[in-house]
mmCIF file of the N, C-alpha and C atoms, coordinates in Angstrom:
data_MODEL
# 
_entry.id   MODEL 
# 
loop_
_atom_site.group_PDB 
_atom_site.id 
_atom_site.type_symbol 
_atom_site.label_atom_id 
_atom_site.label_alt_id 
_atom_site.label_comp_id 
_atom_site.label_asym_id 
_atom_site.label_entity_id 
_atom_site.label_seq_id 
_atom_site.pdbx_PDB_ins_code 
_atom_site.Cartn_x 
_atom_site.Cartn_y 
_atom_site.Cartn_z 
_atom_site.occupancy 
_atom_site.B_iso_or_equiv 
_atom_site.pdbx_formal_charge 
_atom_site.auth_seq_id 
_atom_site.auth_comp_id 
_atom_site.auth_asym_id 
_atom_site.auth_atom_id 
_atom_site.pdbx_PDB_model_num 
ATOM 1   N N  . UNK A 1 1  ? 31.345 23.725 -17.150 1.00 0.00 ? 1  UNK A N  1 
ATOM 2   C CA . UNK A 1 1  ? 30.639 24.029 -15.937 1.00 0.00 ? 1  UNK A CA 1 
ATOM 3   C C  . UNK A 1 1  ? 31.444 25.010 -15.092 1.00 0.00 ? 1  UNK A C  1 
ATOM 4   N N  . UNK A 1 2  ? 31.333 26.282 -15.338 1.00 0.00 ? 2  UNK A N  1 
ATOM 5   C CA . UNK A 1 2  ? 32.055 27.236 -14.503 1.00 0.00 ? 2  UNK A CA 1 
ATOM 6   C C  . UNK A 1 2  ? 31.578 27.167 -13.057 1.00 0.00 ? 2  UNK A C  1 
ATOM 7   N N  . UNK A 1 3  ? 32.504 27.195 -12.156 1.00 0.00 ? 3  UNK A N  1 
ATOM 8   C CA . UNK A 1 3  ? 32.159 27.199 -10.744 1.00 0.00 ? 3  UNK A CA 1 
ATOM 9   C C  . UNK A 1 3  ? 31.783 25.849 -10.169 1.00 0.00 ? 3  UNK A C  1 
ATOM 10  N N  . UNK A 1 4  ? 31.894 24.788 -10.944 1.00 0.00 ? 4  UNK A N  1 
ATOM 11  C CA . UNK A 1 4  ? 31.516 23.461 -10.449 1.00 0.00 ? 4  UNK A CA 1 
ATOM 12  C C  . UNK A 1 4  ? 32.419 23.039 -9.299  1.00 0.00 ? 4  UNK A C  1 
ATOM 13  N N  . UNK A 1 5  ? 33.638 23.520 -9.313  1.00 0.00 ? 5  UNK A N  1 
ATOM 14  C CA . UNK A 1 5  ? 34.588 23.162 -8.268  1.00 0.00 ? 5  UNK A CA 1 
ATOM 15  C C  . UNK A 1 5  ? 34.109 23.625 -6.896  1.00 0.00 ? 5  UNK A C  1 
ATOM 16  N N  . UNK A 1 6  ? 33.397 24.717 -6.863  1.00 0.00 ? 6  UNK A N  1 
ATOM 17  C CA . UNK A 1 6  ? 32.960 25.273 -5.589  1.00 0.00 ? 6  UNK A CA 1 
ATOM 18  C C  . UNK A 1 6  ? 31.733 24.557 -5.034  1.00 0.00 ? 6  UNK A C  1 
ATOM 19  N N  . UNK A 1 7  ? 31.031 23.825 -5.881  1.00 0.00 ? 7  UNK A N  1 
ATOM 20  C CA . UNK A 1 7  ? 29.791 23.184 -5.443  1.00 0.00 ? 7  UNK A CA 1 
ATOM 21  C C  . UNK A 1 7  ? 29.928 21.676 -5.241  1.00 0.00 ? 7  UNK A C  1 
ATOM 22  N N  . UNK A 1 8  ? 30.988 21.093 -5.723  1.00 0.00 ? 8  UNK A N  1 
ATOM 23  C CA . UNK A 1 8  ? 31.166 19.645 -5.637  1.00 0.00 ? 8  UNK A CA 1 
ATOM 24  C C  . UNK A 1 8  ? 32.465 19.306 -4.919  1.00 0.00 ? 8  UNK A C  1 
ATOM 25  N N  . UNK A 1 9  ? 32.421 18.234 -4.165  1.00 0.00 ? 9  UNK A N  1 
ATOM 26  C CA . UNK A 1 9  ? 33.636 17.753 -3.511  1.00 0.00 ? 9  UNK A CA 1 
ATOM 27  C C  . UNK A 1 9  ? 34.502 17.037 -4.533  1.00 0.00 ? 9  UNK A C  1 
ATOM 28  N N  . UNK A 1 10 ? 35.802 17.086 -4.302  1.00 0.00 ? 10 UNK A N  1 
ATOM 29  C CA . UNK A 1 10 ? 36.745 16.444 -5.217  1.00 0.00 ? 10 UNK A CA 1 
ATOM 30  C C  . UNK A 1 10 ? 36.420 14.968 -5.385  1.00 0.00 ? 10 UNK A C  1 
ATOM 31  N N  . UNK A 1 11 ? 36.104 14.298 -4.303  1.00 0.00 ? 11 UNK A N  1 
ATOM 32  C CA . UNK A 1 11 ? 35.807 12.863 -4.373  1.00 0.00 ? 11 UNK A CA 1 
ATOM 33  C C  . UNK A 1 11 ? 34.609 12.592 -5.288  1.00 0.00 ? 11 UNK A C  1 
ATOM 34  N N  . UNK A 1 12 ? 33.609 13.456 -5.231  1.00 0.00 ? 12 UNK A N  1 
ATOM 35  C CA . UNK A 1 12 ? 32.429 13.282 -6.098  1.00 0.00 ? 12 UNK A CA 1 
ATOM 36  C C  . UNK A 1 12 ? 32.799 13.477 -7.563  1.00 0.00 ? 12 UNK A C  1 
ATOM 37  N N  . UNK A 1 13 ? 33.617 14.494 -7.841  1.00 0.00 ? 13 UNK A N  1 
ATOM 38  C CA . UNK A 1 13 ? 34.032 14.749 -9.218  1.00 0.00 ? 13 UNK A CA 1 
ATOM 39  C C  . UNK A 1 13 ? 34.873 13.608 -9.771  1.00 0.00 ? 13 UNK A C  1 
ATOM 40  N N  . UNK A 1 14 ? 35.756 13.079 -8.934  1.00 0.00 ? 14 UNK A N  1 
ATOM 41  C CA . UNK A 1 14 ? 36.588 11.957 -9.378  1.00 0.00 ? 14 UNK A CA 1 
ATOM 42  C C  . UNK A 1 14 ? 35.749 10.712 -9.627  1.00 0.00 ? 14 UNK A C  1 
ATOM 43  N N  . UNK A 1 15 ? 34.730 10.509 -8.816  1.00 0.00 ? 15 UNK A N  1 
ATOM 44  C CA . UNK A 1 15 ? 33.840 9.368  -8.993  1.00 0.00 ? 15 UNK A CA 1 
ATOM 45  C C  . UNK A 1 15 ? 33.124 9.458  -10.339 1.00 0.00 ? 15 UNK A C  1 
ATOM 46  N N  . UNK A 1 16 ? 32.621 10.627 -10.657 1.00 0.00 ? 16 UNK A N  1 
ATOM 47  C CA . UNK A 1 16 ? 31.929 10.830 -11.935 1.00 0.00 ? 16 UNK A CA 1 
ATOM 48  C C  . UNK A 1 16 ? 32.886 10.638 -13.103 1.00 0.00 ? 16 UNK A C  1 
ATOM 49  N N  . UNK A 1 17 ? 34.126 11.105 -12.937 1.00 0.00 ? 17 UNK A N  1 
ATOM 50  C CA . UNK A 1 17 ? 35.122 10.981 -14.003 1.00 0.00 ? 17 UNK A CA 1 
ATOM 51  C C  . UNK A 1 17 ? 35.701 9.573  -14.098 1.00 0.00 ? 17 UNK A C  1 
ATOM 52  N N  . UNK A 1 18 ? 35.458 8.762  -13.077 1.00 0.00 ? 18 UNK A N  1 
ATOM 53  C CA . UNK A 1 18 ? 35.985 7.402  -13.082 1.00 0.00 ? 18 UNK A CA 1 
ATOM 54  C C  . UNK A 1 18 ? 37.463 7.335  -12.739 1.00 0.00 ? 18 UNK A C  1 
ATOM 55  N N  . UNK A 1 19 ? 37.943 8.294  -11.949 1.00 0.00 ? 19 UNK A N  1 
ATOM 56  C CA . UNK A 1 19 ? 39.358 8.341  -11.569 1.00 0.00 ? 19 UNK A CA 1 
ATOM 57  C C  . UNK A 1 19 ? 39.526 8.060  -10.088 1.00 0.00 ? 19 UNK A C  1 
ATOM 58  N N  . UNK A 1 20 ? 40.628 7.420  -9.751  1.00 0.00 ? 20 UNK A N  1 
ATOM 59  C CA . UNK A 1 20 ? 40.972 7.197  -8.352  1.00 0.00 ? 20 UNK A CA 1 
ATOM 60  C C  . UNK A 1 20 ? 41.643 8.458  -7.810  1.00 0.00 ? 20 UNK A C  1 
ATOM 61  N N  . UNK A 1 21 ? 41.501 8.698  -6.527  1.00 0.00 ? 21 UNK A N  1 
ATOM 62  C CA . UNK A 1 21 ? 42.159 9.849  -5.889  1.00 0.00 ? 21 UNK A CA 1 
ATOM 63  C C  . UNK A 1 21 ? 43.663 9.784  -6.106  1.00 0.00 ? 21 UNK A C  1 
ATOM 64  N N  . UNK A 1 22 ? 44.219 8.599  -5.997  1.00 0.00 ? 22 UNK A N  1 
ATOM 65  C CA . UNK A 1 22 ? 45.670 8.461  -6.154  1.00 0.00 ? 22 UNK A CA 1 
ATOM 66  C C  . UNK A 1 22 ? 46.123 8.874  -7.553  1.00 0.00 ? 22 UNK A C  1 
ATOM 67  N N  . UNK A 1 23 ? 45.340 8.560  -8.567  1.00 0.00 ? 23 UNK A N  1 
ATOM 68  C CA . UNK A 1 23 ? 45.685 8.943  -9.934  1.00 0.00 ? 23 UNK A CA 1 
ATOM 69  C C  . UNK A 1 23 ? 45.660 10.466 -10.090 1.00 0.00 ? 23 UNK A C  1 
ATOM 70  N N  . UNK A 1 24 ? 44.681 11.105 -9.478  1.00 0.00 ? 24 UNK A N  1 
ATOM 71  C CA . UNK A 1 24 ? 44.570 12.561 -9.527  1.00 0.00 ? 24 UNK A CA 1 
ATOM 72  C C  . UNK A 1 24 ? 45.786 13.217 -8.882  1.00 0.00 ? 24 UNK A C  1 
ATOM 73  N N  . UNK A 1 25 ? 46.127 12.780 -7.681  1.00 0.00 ? 25 UNK A N  1 
ATOM 74  C CA . UNK A 1 25 ? 47.252 13.386 -6.972  1.00 0.00 ? 25 UNK A CA 1 
ATOM 75  C C  . UNK A 1 25 ? 48.584 13.067 -7.642  1.00 0.00 ? 25 UNK A C  1 
ATOM 76  N N  . UNK A 1 26 ? 48.702 11.902 -8.241  1.00 0.00 ? 26 UNK A N  1 
ATOM 77  C CA . UNK A 1 26 ? 49.916 11.557 -8.987  1.00 0.00 ? 26 UNK A CA 1 
ATOM 78  C C  . UNK A 1 26 ? 50.101 12.537 -10.142 1.00 0.00 ? 26 UNK A C  1 
ATOM 79  N N  . UNK A 1 27 ? 49.035 12.822 -10.863 1.00 0.00 ? 27 UNK A N  1 
ATOM 80  C CA . UNK A 1 27 ? 49.119 13.748 -11.985 1.00 0.00 ? 27 UNK A CA 1 
ATOM 81  C C  . UNK A 1 27 ? 49.464 15.158 -11.520 1.00 0.00 ? 27 UNK A C  1 
ATOM 82  N N  . UNK A 1 28 ? 48.921 15.573 -10.391 1.00 0.00 ? 28 UNK A N  1 
ATOM 83  C CA . UNK A 1 28 ? 49.262 16.895 -9.840  1.00 0.00 ? 28 UNK A CA 1 
ATOM 84  C C  . UNK A 1 28 ? 50.757 16.984 -9.558  1.00 0.00 ? 28 UNK A C  1 
ATOM 85  N N  . UNK A 1 29 ? 51.306 15.942 -8.956  1.00 0.00 ? 29 UNK A N  1 
ATOM 86  C CA . UNK A 1 29 ? 52.744 15.933 -8.658  1.00 0.00 ? 29 UNK A CA 1 
ATOM 87  C C  . UNK A 1 29 ? 53.575 15.874 -9.939  1.00 0.00 ? 29 UNK A C  1 
ATOM 88  N N  . UNK A 1 30 ? 53.109 15.130 -10.935 1.00 0.00 ? 30 UNK A N  1 
ATOM 89  C CA . UNK A 1 30 ? 53.841 15.017 -12.199 1.00 0.00 ? 30 UNK A CA 1 
ATOM 90  C C  . UNK A 1 30 ? 53.917 16.371 -12.884 1.00 0.00 ? 30 UNK A C  1 
ATOM 91  N N  . UNK A 1 31 ? 52.860 17.146 -12.824 1.00 0.00 ? 31 UNK A N  1 
ATOM 92  C CA . UNK A 1 31 ? 52.852 18.485 -13.424 1.00 0.00 ? 31 UNK A CA 1 
ATOM 93  C C  . UNK A 1 31 ? 53.841 19.388 -12.704 1.00 0.00 ? 31 UNK A C  1 
ATOM 94  N N  . UNK A 1 32 ? 53.876 19.308 -11.379 1.00 0.00 ? 32 UNK A N  1 
ATOM 95  C CA . UNK A 1 32 ? 54.825 20.123 -10.612 1.00 0.00 ? 32 UNK A CA 1 
ATOM 96  C C  . UNK A 1 32 ? 56.259 19.745 -10.948 1.00 0.00 ? 32 UNK A C  1 
ATOM 97  N N  . UNK A 1 33 ? 56.529 18.443 -11.089 1.00 0.00 ? 33 UNK A N  1 
ATOM 98  C CA . UNK A 1 33 ? 57.883 18.007 -11.439 1.00 0.00 ? 33 UNK A CA 1 
ATOM 99  C C  . UNK A 1 33 ? 58.275 18.520 -12.819 1.00 0.00 ? 33 UNK A C  1 
ATOM 100 N N  . UNK A 1 34 ? 57.352 18.477 -13.758 1.00 0.00 ? 34 UNK A N  1 
ATOM 101 C CA . UNK A 1 34 ? 57.628 18.940 -15.115 1.00 0.00 ? 34 UNK A CA 1 
ATOM 102 C C  . UNK A 1 34 ? 57.918 20.437 -15.114 1.00 0.00 ? 34 UNK A C  1 
ATOM 103 N N  . UNK A 1 35 ? 57.181 21.201 -14.307 1.00 0.00 ? 35 UNK A N  1 
ATOM 104 C CA . UNK A 1 35 ? 57.422 22.640 -14.218 1.00 0.00 ? 35 UNK A CA 1 
ATOM 105 C C  . UNK A 1 35 ? 58.809 22.915 -13.658 1.00 0.00 ? 35 UNK A C  1 
ATOM 106 N N  . UNK A 1 36 ? 59.197 22.187 -12.629 1.00 0.00 ? 36 UNK A N  1 
ATOM 107 C CA . UNK A 1 36 ? 60.518 22.370 -12.025 1.00 0.00 ? 36 UNK A CA 1 
ATOM 108 C C  . UNK A 1 36 ? 61.618 22.021 -13.021 1.00 0.00 ? 36 UNK A C  1 
ATOM 109 N N  . UNK A 1 37 ? 61.403 20.966 -13.799 1.00 0.00 ? 37 UNK A N  1 
ATOM 110 C CA . UNK A 1 37 ? 62.403 20.552 -14.778 1.00 0.00 ? 37 UNK A CA 1 
ATOM 111 C C  . UNK A 1 37 ? 62.551 21.585 -15.886 1.00 0.00 ? 37 UNK A C  1 
ATOM 112 N N  . UNK A 1 38 ? 61.436 22.204 -16.304 1.00 0.00 ? 38 UNK A N  1 
ATOM 113 C CA . UNK A 1 38 ? 61.523 23.199 -17.370 1.00 0.00 ? 38 UNK A CA 1 
ATOM 114 C C  . UNK A 1 38 ? 62.250 24.451 -16.894 1.00 0.00 ? 38 UNK A C  1 
ATOM 115 N N  . UNK A 1 39 ? 62.069 24.817 -15.628 1.00 0.00 ? 39 UNK A N  1 
ATOM 116 C CA . UNK A 1 39 ? 62.794 25.964 -15.065 1.00 0.00 ? 39 UNK A CA 1 
ATOM 117 C C  . UNK A 1 39 ? 64.285 25.651 -15.035 1.00 0.00 ? 39 UNK A C  1 
ATOM 118 N N  . UNK A 1 40 ? 64.624 24.461 -14.584 1.00 0.00 ? 40 UNK A N  1 
ATOM 119 C CA . UNK A 1 40 ? 66.039 24.071 -14.518 1.00 0.00 ? 40 UNK A CA 1 
ATOM 120 C C  . UNK A 1 40 ? 66.639 23.995 -15.919 1.00 0.00 ? 40 UNK A C  1 
ATOM 121 N N  . UNK A 1 41 ? 65.875 23.491 -16.874 1.00 0.00 ? 41 UNK A N  1 
ATOM 122 C CA . UNK A 1 41 ? 66.371 23.400 -18.245 1.00 0.00 ? 41 UNK A CA 1 
ATOM 123 C C  . UNK A 1 41 ? 66.663 24.793 -18.801 1.00 0.00 ? 41 UNK A C  1 
ATOM 124 N N  . UNK A 1 42 ? 65.819 25.752 -18.518 1.00 0.00 ? 42 UNK A N  1 
ATOM 125 C CA . UNK A 1 42 ? 66.047 27.123 -18.989 1.00 0.00 ? 42 UNK A CA 1 
ATOM 126 C C  . UNK A 1 42 ? 67.307 27.708 -18.370 1.00 0.00 ? 42 UNK A C  1 
ATOM 127 N N  . UNK A 1 43 ? 67.534 27.427 -17.106 1.00 0.00 ? 43 UNK A N  1 
ATOM 128 C CA . UNK A 1 43 ? 68.752 27.923 -16.431 1.00 0.00 ? 43 UNK A CA 1 
ATOM 129 C C  . UNK A 1 43 ? 70.004 27.295 -17.049 1.00 0.00 ? 43 UNK A C  1 
ATOM 130 N N  . UNK A 1 44 ? 69.935 26.001 -17.297 1.00 0.00 ? 44 UNK A N  1 
ATOM 131 C CA . UNK A 1 44 ? 71.082 25.304 -17.890 1.00 0.00 ? 44 UNK A CA 1 
ATOM 132 C C  . UNK A 1 44 ? 71.378 25.839 -19.281 1.00 0.00 ? 44 UNK A C  1 
ATOM 133 N N  . UNK A 1 45 ? 70.328 26.082 -20.071 1.00 0.00 ? 45 UNK A N  1 
ATOM 134 C CA . UNK A 1 45 ? 70.531 26.632 -21.419 1.00 0.00 ? 45 UNK A CA 1 
ATOM 135 C C  . UNK A 1 45 ? 71.177 28.016 -21.358 1.00 0.00 ? 45 UNK A C  1 
ATOM 136 N N  . UNK A 1 46 ? 70.749 28.826 -20.399 1.00 0.00 ? 46 UNK A N  1 
ATOM 137 C CA . UNK A 1 46 ? 71.331 30.166 -20.246 1.00 0.00 ? 46 UNK A CA 1 
ATOM 138 C C  . UNK A 1 46 ? 72.807 30.070 -19.924 1.00 0.00 ? 46 UNK A C  1 
ATOM 139 N N  . UNK A 1 47 ? 73.173 29.205 -18.999 1.00 0.00 ? 47 UNK A N  1 
ATOM 140 C CA . UNK A 1 47 ? 74.581 29.041 -18.625 1.00 0.00 ? 47 UNK A CA 1 
ATOM 141 C C  . UNK A 1 47 ? 75.376 28.487 -19.805 1.00 0.00 ? 47 UNK A C  1 
ATOM 142 N N  . UNK A 1 48 ? 74.800 27.524 -20.518 1.00 0.00 ? 48 UNK A N  1 
ATOM 143 C CA . UNK A 1 48 ? 75.491 26.902 -21.649 1.00 0.00 ? 48 UNK A CA 1 
ATOM 144 C C  . UNK A 1 48 ? 75.741 27.911 -22.770 1.00 0.00 ? 48 UNK A C  1 
ATOM 145 N N  . UNK A 1 49 ? 74.725 28.699 -23.054 1.00 0.00 ? 49 UNK A N  1 
ATOM 146 C CA . UNK A 1 49 ? 74.852 29.686 -24.142 1.00 0.00 ? 49 UNK A CA 1 
ATOM 147 C C  . UNK A 1 49 ? 75.833 30.770 -23.754 1.00 0.00 ? 49 UNK A C  1 
# 
């Protein structure tokens, strides 16, 4: 569904998907943490090498 994000509220989409808001936001934060860790890992590998 291209553009569905612009026509539906997040709460409605989460309701249809059967997800709690807290679960959605937890996953968003987990992705950000993983991205930060991968950047740091690349820096550490560069220094180590």
